[in-house]
Every structure is written in C-alpha cells, then in structure tokens.
C-alpha positions in Angstrom: 33.3 -60.0 10.0 31.9 -62.5 12.4 33.0 -66.1 12.5 30.4 -68.6 11.6 29.0 -70.8 14.4 30.3 -74.4 14.5 28.2 -76.8 12.4 26.9 -79.8 14.3 25.5 -83.0 12.6 23.1 -85.1 14.8 22.7 -88.7 13.7 19.9 -90.8 15.4 16.9 -92.8 14.4 14.2 -91.4 16.8 12.7 -88.2 15.1 11.3 -87.0 18.5 14.7 -87.2 20.2 16.4 -85.6 17.2 13.9 -82.7 17.4 14.8 -82.2 21.1 18.6 -82.2 20.5 18.3 -79.9 17.4 16.0 -77.4 19.3 18.4 -77.3 22.2 21.4 -76.8 20.0 19.8 -74.1 17.8 18.7 -72.2 20.9 22.4 -72.0 21.8 23.1 -70.6 18.3 24.5 -73.7 16.5 23.5 -74.5 12.9 22.4 -78.2 13.0 22.1 -80.9 10.4 20.3 -84.1 11.0 20.4 -87.6 9.6 18.2 -90.6 10.7 20.5 -93.4 9.6 24.3 -94.2 9.2 24.3 -93.9 5.4 22.7 -90.4 5.4 25.1 -89.5 8.2 28.2 -90.5 6.2 27.0 -88.6 3.2 26.2 -85.4 5.2 29.6 -85.6 7.1 31.5 -86.0 4.0 29.7 -83.2 2.1 29.3 -80.6 4.9 32.4 -81.3 7.1 30.6 -80.6 10.4 32.7 -79.4 13.4 31.0 -82.0 15.6 29.0 -85.1 15.2 26.6 -86.3 17.9 26.1 -89.9 17.1 23.5 -92.3 18.6 25.3 -95.6 19.0 22.3 -97.8 18.4 21.1 -97.1 14.9 19.0 -99.4 12.7 20.9 -101.8 10.3 24.3 -100.2 11.0 25.4 -99.2 14.4 27.0 -95.8 15.3 30.3 -97.6 16.0 30.5 -98.6 12.3 29.7 -95.0 11.3 32.3 -93.6 13.6 34.9 -95.9 12.0 33.7 -95.0 8.6 34.1 -91.3 9.2 37.7 -91.9 10.4 38.5 -94.1 7.4 37.4 -91.3 5.1 39.8 -88.9 6.9 37.0 -86.9 8.4 38.7 -85.6 11.6 35.6 -84.0 13.1 34.9 -84.3 16.8 32.6 -87.4 17.4 30.5 -87.7 20.5 28.7 -91.0 21.0 25.3 -91.0 22.7 24.2 -94.3 24.2 22.3 -95.9 27.0 24.8 -98.8 26.9 26.7 -99.2 30.2 29.8 -99.8 28.1 29.8 -96.3 26.6 33.4 -95.5 27.5 34.6 -98.8 25.9 32.6 -98.2 22.8 34.0 -94.6 22.5 37.6 -95.9 22.9 37.1 -98.7 20.4 35.6 -96.5 17.8 38.0 -93.5 18.3 35.2 -91.2 19.4 36.3 -88.1 21.2 33.7 -88.3 24.0 30.5 -90.1 25.0 27.3 -89.1 26.7 25.4 -91.7 28.6 21.6 -91.7 28.6 19.7 -90.5 30.4 21.2 -87.0 30.5 19.8 -83.5 30.6 20.1 -81.0 27.8 22.5 -78.8 29.9 25.0 -81.7 30.0 24.7 -82.0 26.2 25.3 -78.3 25.6 28.1 -78.3 28.1 29.8 -81.3 26.4 29.4 -79.8 23.0 30.8 -76.4 24.0 33.8 -78.0 25.7 34.6 -80.3 22.8 34.4 -77.5 20.3 36.7 -75.3 22.4 39.2 -78.1 22.6 39.2 -78.7 18.8 39.4 -75.0 17.9 
C-alpha cells in the first residue's frame, strides 16, 4: 500500500495567486486545500490536519501572524511557512513560531523546494 502524499493547506486572499500556488503544488503530486481568509484557514487546519500550511502574512481583517498563533494555541503542530513581501519576514516568522518563510517575489521552484525540504524535516 502506497503512502498518501502530504496534504498542504494554502491560505491567501488573492484567488489568482492561490491558483498559481495550487497548480504548482498539484503538479508535484500534493493534494491541496485552500482558504481565502484566516477564519476559514483555522477551520480547515483544525478539521483536516494538513502536513504543511503555506500562509500569506497579509490577509484581510486578521493577519497571518494571528492565524499562525491561533494554530499553535489549538495544538496544531503542522509545519507553517509564512509568505510575505514584508522585509521583516524572518522576524515575523520567529515571532509567530512559523517554521520557515518565503519572501516575495520568488519563483515556483523555490516554493516547491522549500515545501519538499520542510516536509522531509517533519517526517
């Protein structure tokens, strides 16, 4: 019996960018869930227990830092990768106990490489 591919949850507010991320991840064989706001993201993460969360730091109403904190408070130990154009990405990641960050702009190869690396570390 083959092992299931790791589940990835992508949380961001731009549907076009989400589609690009999802397409790239699915081409690599990952099943992907999407949420377009922090509240849906918390619900999906709680219900589905993804192996990795790609989280845009700048979400409407509630930022990704709040969401990362909320996931940790709920005992969700999934790998969290913050995605941001903010020059303080490393500081944000440390402050909100994210496992990694990816600073925009980046190419999809960097995204896939980071996802694979983080999943291997957490396995």
